[in-house]
C-alpha positions as CSV (number, residue, x, y, z in Angstrom):
1,M,0.0,0.0,0.0
2,S,1.0,3.6,-0.4
3,E,2.6,5.4,2.5
4,N,0.0,8.1,2.2
5,T,-2.9,5.8,2.9
6,I,-4.9,6.6,6.0
7,Y,-7.2,4.0,7.6
8,F,-10.2,4.9,9.6
9,A,-9.0,2.8,12.5
10,D,-5.9,4.9,12.7
11,L,-7.7,8.1,13.2
12,P,-7.9,9.5,16.7
13,Q,-11.2,8.8,18.4
14,S,-11.8,12.0,20.3
15,R,-15.5,11.5,21.1
16,A,-18.4,9.2,20.4
17,V,-20.7,10.2,17.6
18,S,-24.0,11.3,18.9
19,R,-27.1,9.7,17.3
20,R,-29.3,12.6,18.5
21,P,-30.2,15.1,15.9
22,T,-28.6,18.5,16.2
23,G,-30.6,21.7,16.6
24,F,-30.3,22.5,12.9
25,L,-31.3,19.0,11.8
26,L,-34.2,18.9,14.3
27,A,-35.5,22.3,13.1
28,F,-35.2,21.2,9.5
29,I,-37.2,18.0,10.1
30,K,-39.9,20.0,11.9
31,S,-40.1,22.5,9.2
32,A,-40.2,19.9,6.4
33,T,-42.9,18.0,8.3
34,A,-45.0,21.2,8.7
35,T,-44.6,22.1,5.1
36,I,-45.6,18.6,3.8
37,A,-48.7,18.7,6.2
38,M,-49.7,22.1,4.8
39,W,-49.3,20.9,1.2
40,H,-51.5,17.9,2.0
41,R,-54.2,20.1,3.5
42,R,-54.2,22.4,0.4
43,A,-54.4,19.4,-1.9
44,S,-57.2,17.9,0.1
45,T,-59.2,21.1,0.5
46,R,-58.9,21.8,-3.3
47,A,-60.0,18.3,-4.1
48,I,-63.1,18.8,-1.9
49,L,-63.7,22.3,-3.3
50,Q,-63.6,20.9,-6.8
51,H,-66.7,18.8,-6.2
52,L,-68.9,21.3,-4.4
53,E,-72.2,22.1,-6.0
54,H,-73.2,25.7,-6.9
55,H,-75.4,26.2,-3.9
56,R,-72.7,25.0,-1.5
57,L,-70.3,27.5,-3.1
58,D,-72.8,30.3,-2.5
59,D,-72.9,29.2,1.2
60,I,-69.2,29.8,1.6
61,G,-69.2,33.0,-0.6
62,L,-67.4,31.6,-3.7
63,S,-68.4,31.8,-7.3
64,C,-67.8,29.0,-9.7
65,E,-65.0,31.0,-11.4
66,Q,-63.2,31.6,-8.0
67,R,-63.5,27.9,-7.3
68,D,-62.0,27.0,-10.7
69,V,-59.1,29.4,-10.1
70,E,-58.4,27.9,-6.7
71,V,-58.7,24.3,-7.9
72,R,-56.2,24.8,-10.7
73,K,-53.4,26.0,-8.4
74,P,-50.7,23.5,-7.6
75,F,-50.5,22.4,-3.9
76,W,-47.4,24.4,-3.2
77,I,-49.0,27.7,-4.2
78,P,-51.0,29.4,-1.4
């Protein structure tokens, strides 16, 4: 082998590797989970809205045109 080869076993073991997520990683996971949940709610709401009858739309104050605009939006668009 080459004299420049370094093996993992030869490296100094200064501390054990923590299996707990760091603050940044934990915040990222929470943020990603919240974003995915919000996207799911939007997609579900728009799917329900798509099938509402005209008189139901009147009850919630939406016209058919407003409903169509909302339903055509992708889930990541508010």
